[in-house]
C-alpha positions as CSV (number, residue, x, y, z in Angstrom):
1,X,2.4,-13.4,-14.9
2,X,1.5,-11.5,-11.5
3,X,0.1,-8.0,-11.3
4,X,-0.7,-5.5,-8.6
5,X,-3.4,-3.3,-9.1
6,X,-3.9,-0.2,-6.5
7,X,-7.1,1.9,-6.6
8,X,-8.4,4.4,-4.2
9,X,-6.4,7.7,-4.4
10,X,-7.5,11.0,-4.8
11,X,-7.8,14.4,-3.3
12,X,-9.1,14.8,0.1
13,X,-8.9,17.6,2.5
14,X,-6.8,17.9,5.7
15,X,-8.4,15.7,8.4
16,X,-10.2,13.4,5.9
17,X,-9.8,9.9,5.1
18,X,-9.1,7.6,2.3
19,X,-9.1,4.1,1.7
20,X,-6.5,2.5,-0.6
21,X,-6.8,-1.1,-1.8
22,X,-4.3,-3.3,-3.7
23,X,-5.2,-6.6,-5.4
24,X,-2.6,-9.1,-6.3
25,X,-3.6,-11.4,-9.6
26,X,-2.0,-14.2,-11.8
27,X,-0.5,-17.5,-11.0
28,X,0.3,-17.0,-7.3
29,X,1.1,-19.8,-5.2
30,X,2.2,-17.7,-1.9
31,X,2.4,-14.2,-1.0
32,X,4.7,-13.1,2.3
33,X,4.0,-9.8,2.5
34,X,2.2,-7.0,1.0
35,X,2.9,-3.2,1.9
36,X,2.6,0.4,0.7
37,X,5.5,2.8,-0.1
38,X,5.1,6.4,-0.9
39,X,7.2,8.9,-2.7
40,X,6.8,12.6,-2.5
41,X,8.1,15.1,-5.0
42,X,11.7,15.5,-4.5
43,X,12.0,13.3,-1.8
44,X,13.1,9.6,-1.6
45,X,10.6,6.5,-1.6
46,X,9.7,5.6,2.1
47,X,8.1,2.8,3.6
48,X,4.6,3.5,4.8
49,X,3.2,0.1,6.2
50,X,3.6,-3.5,5.8
51,X,2.0,-6.7,6.7
52,X,3.2,-10.2,6.5
53,X,1.2,-13.3,5.8
54,X,1.3,-14.2,9.5
55,X,-0.4,-10.9,10.3
56,X,2.9,-9.0,11.9
57,X,2.5,-5.1,10.9
58,X,5.1,-2.4,10.6
59,X,4.5,1.3,10.2
60,X,6.5,4.5,9.5
61,X,6.4,6.3,12.9
62,X,4.9,9.3,10.7
63,X,1.5,7.5,10.3
64,X,1.2,5.3,13.5
65,X,-2.0,5.9,14.9
66,X,-3.6,7.2,11.9
67,X,-3.1,4.4,9.1
68,X,-4.2,0.9,9.2
69,X,-3.0,-1.8,7.1
70,X,-5.1,-4.8,6.5
71,X,-5.0,-8.2,4.4
72,X,-7.8,-10.4,2.9
73,X,-6.0,-13.4,2.3
74,X,-8.9,-14.9,0.3
75,X,-8.9,-11.9,-2.0
76,X,-4.8,-11.6,-2.2
77,X,-6.0,-7.8,-1.5
78,X,-4.2,-5.3,0.8
79,X,-5.9,-2.2,1.9
80,X,-4.6,0.9,4.1
81,X,-7.0,2.9,5.7
82,X,-5.7,6.4,5.8
83,X,-7.4,8.7,8.7
84,X,-6.5,12.4,9.8
85,X,-4.7,12.9,6.7
86,X,-2.3,15.8,6.4
87,X,-0.6,17.8,3.9
88,X,2.7,16.0,4.4
89,X,0.7,13.0,3.3
90,X,0.8,13.9,-0.2
91,X,2.5,11.2,-2.3
92,X,2.2,8.8,-4.8
93,X,1.6,5.5,-3.1
94,X,2.8,2.3,-4.6
95,X,1.9,-1.2,-3.7
96,X,4.5,-3.7,-3.2
97,X,4.8,-7.5,-2.3
98,X,6.9,-10.3,-2.4
99,X,5.3,-13.2,-4.4
100,X,6.1,-16.8,-5.2
101,X,4.3,-17.7,-8.7
102,X,4.3,-21.2,-10.3
103,X,7.5,-19.7,-12.0
104,X,9.7,-17.8,-9.6
105,X,9.8,-15.6,-6.3
106,X,9.9,-12.0,-6.8
107,X,9.4,-8.8,-5.7
108,X,6.4,-6.9,-7.4
109,X,5.3,-3.2,-7.6
110,X,2.1,-1.8,-8.6
111,X,1.4,1.4,-10.9
112,X,0.9,3.8,-8.1
113,X,-2.1,5.9,-7.3
114,X,-1.8,9.5,-6.3
115,X,-2.8,10.9,-2.8
116,X,-3.4,14.7,-2.7
117,X,-4.1,16.3,0.9
118,X,-5.2,19.9,0.4
119,X,-7.9,22.5,1.3
């Protein structure tokens, strides 16, 4: 059984910073990519950032220059450093990964963590 567990959400003032982490655990053979999505109230879920196991990254235009995604291969952990946060960054952030376990290959989601940017 593979699990993604997120941590690091919370309340922050505009202009502040937060760091989200997501740890993959279980019978993992390979991880092909890990990433973060977010969903604000009454909006569609959107990709925030993703990183492939080769290191290539993709970011939403709205977060470029403010957010940085990184991957610790040894710990199967992906982090999202979020700087200069804006109220429009408020959303539930969910970790996502394509993982090959010893049983199958599948896409996994974490439970989500709330990020609220407000004064």
